[in-house]
BAMI-929262 format. One record per residue (C-alpha): x, y, z; residue number from 1; residue in one letter. Coordinates in nm, 4 decimals, padded with zeros to 6 digits. Layout:
! residues N
(pt (X, Y, Z), NUM, A) ...
This chain:
! residues 288
(pt (06.9023, -09.5724, 09.9084), 1, M) (pt (07.0778, -09.2549, 09.9801), 2, K) (pt (07.0951, -09.1251, 09.6293), 3, H) (pt (06.7237, -09.1957, 09.5626), 4, L) (pt (06.6649, -08.9707, 09.8759), 5, A) (pt (06.8438, -08.7047, 09.6754), 6, Q) (pt (06.6611, -08.7812, 09.3570), 7, L) (pt (06.3411, -08.8022, 09.5076), 8, A) (pt (06.3947, -08.4405, 09.7017), 9, T) (pt (06.5577, -08.2838, 09.3502), 10, A) (pt (06.1958, -08.3894, 09.1090), 11, L) (pt (05.9746, -08.2706, 09.4154), 12, G) (pt (06.1232, -07.9365, 09.3616), 13, G) (pt (06.1522, -07.9489, 08.9883), 14, A) (pt (05.7611, -08.0860, 09.0018), 15, I) (pt (05.6397, -07.7759, 09.2632), 16, T) (pt (05.8611, -07.5311, 09.0637), 17, G) (pt (05.6671, -07.6323, 08.7363), 18, A) (pt (05.3478, -07.6203, 08.8768), 19, V) (pt (05.3543, -07.2922, 08.9906), 20, L) (pt (05.5021, -07.2059, 08.6548), 21, A) (pt (05.1684, -07.3143, 08.5250), 22, V) (pt (04.9877, -07.1494, 08.7651), 23, L) (pt (05.1608, -06.8474, 08.7060), 24, A) (pt (05.0497, -06.8408, 08.3365), 25, V) (pt (04.6856, -06.6412, 08.2457), 26, P) (pt (04.4620, -06.8319, 08.0824), 27, V) (pt (04.3870, -06.8294, 07.7138), 28, I) (pt (04.2082, -06.5513, 07.6088), 29, G) (pt (04.2527, -06.3657, 07.9555), 30, Q) (pt (04.4558, -06.0774, 08.0793), 31, S) (pt (04.5480, -05.8407, 08.3310), 32, P) (pt (04.2769, -05.5726, 08.3828), 33, V) (pt (04.6193, -05.3805, 08.3248), 34, S) (pt (04.6778, -05.4990, 07.9964), 35, A) (pt (04.3390, -05.3884, 07.8467), 36, V) (pt (04.4207, -05.0925, 07.6382), 37, P) (pt (04.1854, -04.7449, 07.7828), 38, R) (pt (04.1003, -04.4355, 07.6993), 39, L) (pt (04.2355, -04.1309, 07.8415), 40, A) (pt (03.9261, -04.0991, 08.0674), 41, N) (pt (03.9840, -04.4842, 08.1910), 42, G) (pt (03.7318, -04.6808, 07.9966), 43, K) (pt (03.8312, -04.9956, 07.7684), 44, P) (pt (03.9386, -04.8442, 07.4441), 45, D) (pt (03.7036, -05.0455, 07.2223), 46, L) (pt (03.8618, -04.9085, 06.8898), 47, N) (pt (03.9417, -05.1590, 06.6264), 48, G) (pt (03.7805, -05.4243, 06.3762), 49, I) (pt (03.6442, -05.7160, 06.5789), 50, W) (pt (03.4704, -06.0364, 06.4063), 51, Q) (pt (03.3137, -06.3575, 06.5402), 52, A) (pt (03.4592, -06.6980, 06.4486), 53, I) (pt (03.1602, -06.9140, 06.4829), 54, N) (pt (02.8997, -07.0883, 06.3016), 55, E) (pt (02.5877, -06.9136, 06.4667), 56, A) (pt (02.4899, -06.7443, 06.1375), 57, N) (pt (02.3899, -07.0722, 06.0519), 58, Y) (pt (02.2251, -07.1833, 06.3469), 59, D) (pt (02.2552, -07.0261, 06.7102), 60, I) (pt (02.1742, -07.3400, 06.8425), 61, Q) (pt (02.3681, -07.6426, 06.8342), 62, M) (pt (02.4084, -07.8473, 06.5366), 63, H) (pt (02.5530, -08.0824, 06.3221), 64, V) (pt (02.6590, -08.0414, 05.9618), 65, A) (pt (02.3738, -08.1114, 05.6754), 66, R) (pt (02.3800, -08.0973, 05.2747), 67, P) (pt (02.1808, -07.7900, 05.2770), 68, A) (pt (02.0156, -07.5238, 05.4448), 69, L) (pt (01.7066, -07.5798, 05.1852), 70, A) (pt (01.6279, -07.9249, 05.2320), 71, M) (pt (01.2961, -08.1769, 05.0053), 72, R) (pt (01.2031, -08.5241, 05.0707), 73, P) (pt (01.4021, -08.7669, 04.9322), 74, G) (pt (01.3890, -09.1621, 04.8412), 75, P) (pt (01.5629, -09.2343, 05.1586), 76, Y) (pt (01.5899, -08.9531, 05.3510), 77, G) (pt (01.6064, -08.5396, 05.3291), 78, P) (pt (01.8166, -08.3683, 05.0334), 79, V) (pt (01.9485, -08.0521, 04.8869), 80, P) (pt (01.6528, -07.8694, 04.7181), 81, A) (pt (01.6106, -07.8479, 04.3595), 82, A) (pt (01.7320, -07.4531, 04.3922), 83, A) (pt (02.0747, -07.5205, 04.5734), 84, V) (pt (02.1887, -07.8862, 04.4610), 85, I) (pt (02.4268, -07.7468, 04.2364), 86, A) (pt (02.6165, -07.5497, 04.5195), 87, L) (pt (02.7305, -07.8934, 04.6688), 88, G) (pt (02.9674, -07.8584, 04.9839), 89, A) (pt (02.9527, -07.4677, 04.9124), 90, V) (pt (02.6080, -07.4924, 04.9943), 91, G) (pt (02.6497, -07.7378, 05.3099), 92, A) (pt (02.5682, -07.6221, 05.6830), 93, V) (pt (02.9106, -07.6640, 05.8731), 94, P) (pt (02.8662, -07.8050, 06.2549), 95, P) (pt (02.8211, -07.5637, 06.5307), 96, G) (pt (02.8539, -07.5879, 06.9242), 97, V) (pt (02.5939, -07.3301, 06.9514), 98, G) (pt (02.5965, -07.0318, 07.1355), 99, V) (pt (02.2698, -07.0010, 07.3360), 100, V) (pt (02.3034, -07.0778, 07.7060), 101, E) (pt (02.1431, -07.3966, 07.8063), 102, G) (pt (02.0959, -07.5097, 07.4174), 103, G) (pt (01.7360, -07.4218, 07.4161), 104, E) (pt (01.5470, -07.1617, 07.2614), 105, L) (pt (01.2445, -07.0896, 07.5269), 106, P) (pt (00.9577, -07.0588, 07.1853), 107, Y) (pt (00.5624, -07.0269, 07.2462), 108, R) (pt (00.4551, -07.3188, 07.0960), 109, P) (pt (00.2365, -07.1014, 06.8268), 110, E) (pt (00.6013, -06.9405, 06.7831), 111, A) (pt (00.7727, -07.2762, 06.7349), 112, L) (pt (00.5572, -07.3728, 06.4920), 113, A) (pt (00.6304, -07.0612, 06.2594), 114, I) (pt (00.9975, -07.1241, 06.3211), 115, K) (pt (00.9619, -07.4730, 06.1332), 116, R) (pt (00.7962, -07.3320, 05.8922), 117, E) (pt (01.1082, -07.0027, 05.8144), 118, N) (pt (01.3196, -07.3412, 05.8197), 119, Q) (pt (01.1436, -07.5022, 05.5821), 120, A) (pt (01.1039, -07.2220, 05.3615), 121, N) (pt (01.4325, -07.0627, 05.4180), 122, W) (pt (01.4909, -06.9634, 05.0415), 123, L) (pt (01.2058, -06.7358, 05.0208), 124, T) (pt (01.2079, -06.6254, 05.4008), 125, R) (pt (01.5439, -06.5166, 05.5262), 126, D) (pt (01.6371, -06.1642, 05.5118), 127, P) (pt (01.9930, -06.2206, 05.4769), 128, E) (pt (01.9437, -06.3516, 05.1160), 129, I) (pt (01.7659, -06.0145, 04.9927), 130, K) (pt (01.9929, -05.8329, 05.1841), 131, C) (pt (01.8350, -05.6644, 05.4003), 132, Y) (pt (02.0229, -05.5181, 05.7014), 133, L) (pt (02.0846, -05.7496, 05.9647), 134, P) (pt (01.9423, -05.6627, 06.3123), 135, G) (pt (02.0910, -05.6961, 06.6540), 136, V) (pt (02.2193, -05.9282, 06.7342), 137, P) (pt (02.3036, -06.1057, 06.4193), 138, R) (pt (02.4906, -05.8104, 06.3012), 139, A) (pt (02.7484, -05.9357, 06.5493), 140, T) (pt (02.8553, -06.2440, 06.4516), 141, Y) (pt (02.7449, -06.2953, 06.0644), 142, M) (pt (03.1003, -06.3943, 05.8894), 143, P) (pt (03.1874, -06.0395, 05.7711), 144, Y) (pt (03.4327, -05.7732, 06.0361), 145, P) (pt (03.2705, -05.4789, 06.2196), 146, F) (pt (03.4457, -05.2105, 06.3349), 147, Q) (pt (03.3954, -04.9974, 06.6996), 148, I) (pt (03.4822, -04.6171, 06.6551), 149, A) (pt (03.4347, -04.4564, 07.0245), 150, H) (pt (03.5580, -04.1300, 07.2058), 151, S) (pt (03.4667, -04.0859, 07.5710), 152, A) (pt (03.1256, -03.9554, 07.4674), 153, S) (pt (03.0623, -04.1148, 07.1335), 154, Q) (pt (03.0304, -04.4664, 06.9909), 155, L) (pt (02.9391, -04.6251, 06.6520), 156, L) (pt (02.9401, -04.9553, 06.4850), 157, I) (pt (02.9876, -05.0188, 06.1284), 158, A) (pt (02.9673, -05.2969, 05.9538), 159, S) (pt (03.0646, -05.4093, 05.6858), 160, E) (pt (02.7647, -05.6560, 05.5311), 161, Y) (pt (02.5148, -05.3942, 05.3609), 162, A) (pt (02.7218, -05.0625, 05.5194), 163, G) (pt (02.4898, -05.1512, 05.8210), 164, A) (pt (02.5784, -04.8638, 06.0805), 165, V) (pt (02.4751, -04.8318, 06.4242), 166, R) (pt (02.4995, -04.5226, 06.6242), 167, D) (pt (02.5629, -04.6003, 07.0151), 168, I) (pt (02.3737, -04.3215, 07.2027), 169, F) (pt (02.5288, -04.2446, 07.5271), 170, M) (pt (02.2433, -03.9896, 07.6330), 171, T) (pt (01.9019, -04.1363, 07.6381), 172, D) (pt (01.7131, -03.9916, 07.3743), 173, P) (pt (01.3768, -04.1332, 07.4631), 174, G) (pt (01.1932, -04.3768, 07.3132), 175, P) (pt (01.2884, -04.4658, 06.8941), 176, A) (pt (01.0860, -04.2693, 06.6935), 177, P) (pt (01.0107, -04.5448, 06.4633), 178, V) (pt (01.0824, -04.9215, 06.4349), 179, D) (pt (01.3617, -05.0119, 06.2507), 180, S) (pt (01.5918, -05.3118, 06.1287), 181, W) (pt (01.8634, -05.2293, 06.3481), 182, M) (pt (01.6614, -05.0697, 06.6238), 183, G) (pt (01.7785, -04.7529, 06.8416), 184, Q) (pt (02.0719, -04.8782, 07.0571), 185, S) (pt (02.1048, -04.6775, 07.4153), 186, V) (pt (02.4567, -04.7041, 07.5716), 187, G) (pt (02.6113, -04.6782, 07.9289), 188, R) (pt (02.9093, -04.8146, 08.1166), 189, W) (pt (02.8629, -05.0876, 08.3695), 190, E) (pt (03.2635, -05.0633, 08.5158), 191, G) (pt (03.4457, -05.1554, 08.2502), 192, D) (pt (03.1243, -05.3150, 08.0442), 193, T) (pt (02.9850, -05.1340, 07.7520), 194, L) (pt (02.6088, -05.2297, 07.8127), 195, V) (pt (02.3846, -05.1412, 07.5036), 196, V) (pt (01.9768, -05.1226, 07.5011), 197, D) (pt (01.8250, -05.1879, 07.1876), 198, V) (pt (01.4514, -05.1553, 07.1154), 199, T) (pt (01.2299, -05.0060, 06.8401), 200, G) (pt (01.2835, -05.2981, 06.6222), 201, F) (pt (01.0772, -05.4110, 06.3214), 202, N) (pt (00.9777, -05.7723, 06.2662), 203, D) (pt (01.2303, -05.8046, 05.9401), 204, Q) (pt (01.5182, -05.9771, 06.0878), 205, T) (pt (01.6237, -06.3215, 06.1914), 206, W) (pt (01.8801, -06.4668, 06.4378), 207, F) (pt (02.0499, -06.6961, 06.2113), 208, D) (pt (01.9945, -06.8998, 05.8703), 209, R) (pt (01.7383, -07.1732, 06.0533), 210, S) (pt (01.4433, -07.0002, 06.0976), 211, G) (pt (01.4910, -06.8611, 06.4384), 212, N) (pt (01.2754, -06.4991, 06.4433), 213, F) (pt (01.1475, -06.2455, 06.6747), 214, H) (pt (00.8525, -05.9852, 06.6678), 215, S) (pt (00.8384, -05.5766, 06.7163), 216, D) (pt (00.8469, -05.6751, 07.0591), 217, A) (pt (01.2361, -05.7402, 07.0738), 218, L) (pt (01.4066, -05.5627, 07.3528), 219, H) (pt (01.7808, -05.6685, 07.3471), 220, V) (pt (02.0830, -05.6114, 07.6048), 221, V) (pt (02.4459, -05.6603, 07.4598), 222, E) (pt (02.7173, -05.6273, 07.6931), 223, R) (pt (03.1221, -05.5839, 07.5768), 224, Y) (pt (03.3693, -05.6553, 07.8099), 225, T) (pt (03.7243, -05.6065, 07.6670), 226, R) (pt (03.9334, -05.9201, 07.8156), 227, T) (pt (04.2377, -05.8500, 07.6430), 228, G) (pt (04.4474, -05.6709, 07.3440), 229, R) (pt (04.2454, -05.8578, 07.0925), 230, D) (pt (03.9588, -06.0359, 07.2901), 231, V) (pt (03.6337, -05.8906, 07.3567), 232, I) (pt (03.3695, -06.0936, 07.5666), 233, A) (pt (03.0134, -06.0458, 07.4082), 234, Y) (pt (02.7002, -06.1152, 07.5766), 235, E) (pt (02.3155, -06.0632, 07.4440), 236, A) (pt (02.0409, -06.0927, 07.6628), 237, T) (pt (01.6966, -06.1144, 07.4152), 238, I) (pt (01.3638, -06.0388, 07.5153), 239, E) (pt (01.0368, -06.1072, 07.3182), 240, D) (pt (00.7827, -06.1733, 07.5486), 241, P) (pt (00.5550, -06.2571, 07.2036), 242, K) (pt (00.7669, -06.5237, 07.0837), 243, V) (pt (00.9245, -06.6642, 07.3613), 244, F) (pt (00.8086, -06.7627, 07.6968), 245, S) (pt (01.1275, -06.5904, 07.9094), 246, R) (pt (01.4659, -06.4170, 07.8318), 247, P) (pt (01.7718, -06.5993, 07.7107), 248, W) (pt (02.1398, -06.5077, 07.6728), 249, K) (pt (02.3794, -06.5480, 07.3769), 250, M) (pt (02.7602, -06.5468, 07.4204), 251, S) (pt (03.0824, -06.5486, 07.2437), 252, M) (pt (03.4341, -06.4486, 07.2096), 253, A) (pt (03.4920, -06.1422, 06.9190), 254, L) (pt (03.8478, -06.1174, 06.8173), 255, Y) (pt (04.0235, -05.8078, 06.6667), 256, R) (pt (04.1484, -05.8363, 06.3211), 257, R) (pt (04.5171, -05.7755, 06.3351), 258, Q) (pt (04.6811, -05.7225, 05.9456), 259, E) (pt (04.8194, -05.4283, 05.9047), 260, P) (pt (04.5948, -05.3338, 05.6264), 261, N) (pt (04.2719, -05.4599, 05.8130), 262, A) (pt (03.9964, -05.2132, 05.6681), 263, Q) (pt (03.5792, -05.2607, 05.6184), 264, L) (pt (03.5871, -05.2821, 05.2551), 265, M) (pt (03.2710, -05.2238, 05.0612), 266, D) (pt (02.9849, -05.5226, 05.0537), 267, F) (pt (02.6627, -05.2962, 04.9594), 268, K) (pt (02.4861, -05.6413, 04.9017), 269, C) (pt (02.1355, -05.4866, 04.7690), 270, V) (pt (02.2616, -05.4514, 04.4036), 271, E) (pt (02.3297, -05.7925, 04.4071), 272, F) (pt (01.9792, -05.9423, 04.4382), 273, V) (pt (01.8099, -05.7105, 04.2166), 274, E) (pt (01.7859, -05.9825, 03.9567), 275, E) (pt (01.6421, -06.2085, 04.2567), 276, L) (pt (01.3646, -05.8966, 04.4059), 277, M) (pt (01.2922, -05.7445, 04.1209), 278, F) (pt (01.3520, -05.9592, 03.7728), 279, G) (pt (01.0095, -06.1101, 03.7156), 280, Q) (pt (00.9362, -05.7573, 03.6393), 281, W) (pt (01.1643, -05.7666, 03.3059), 282, R) (pt (01.0331, -05.7682, 02.9916), 283, K) (pt (01.2657, -06.0500, 02.9453), 284, N) (pt (01.3258, -06.2010, 03.3188), 285, S) (pt (01.6924, -06.4030, 03.3434), 286, L) (pt (01.5679, -06.6068, 03.5820), 287, S) (pt (01.3824, -06.7815, 03.3619), 288, R) 
């Protein structure tokens, strides 16, 4: 009995020590504030090449896998559209858990009907297919890296996709002079979080390949919080009274590319869609 009591005491001490050791380990993706790189002025250093790793560009909401984005009625259910059937698994949609807080998008009834039309006509309507600039926040979670370059007074975000560039004004220049695909971005710091207020959009971009869209009344507020050396917690609050009945939010992690030769490559896709956009006016069209 004495030996059993000693063993129990020893095991209890070991278990207590193990529990304390586990509690001392930080949660994955989080680091002490002191581990976040900082500029000379004390603000977090967001410089680097970053990329989202998720399926939001297919659909920002939770979705199951499906055979294609472009579908048509089949004898026993929907099948891929004729224009994409040859892509096979390459044209399939991978499943995703979604990035929208609460899961649902608060569409107004008339706007939800347009969203469904967009999805049914994806091949002819998705701005990404035409290589239009991606807009905000879609540029953040497309399957391409982007680079943040900033100092204490200036900040720029450059995307690999279509050479899209955002100049983040750290002093408000006033209303956007013209509506555009990427809008006008005005930044400020709230503690260790970079807050970017984006307005001045046109209505020519989507949130994803599933037809989720907005109007020219779109207003986006982004929040970039560096939680460690290699992770930024990203949030975007969406407001568009013409399309949605209330504001809603998406969130995700952005990861720093760590390859020694990490860099943005050229993907100026405009030249890749010339035949799609203008081939019909060729004397001998290649699309026939």
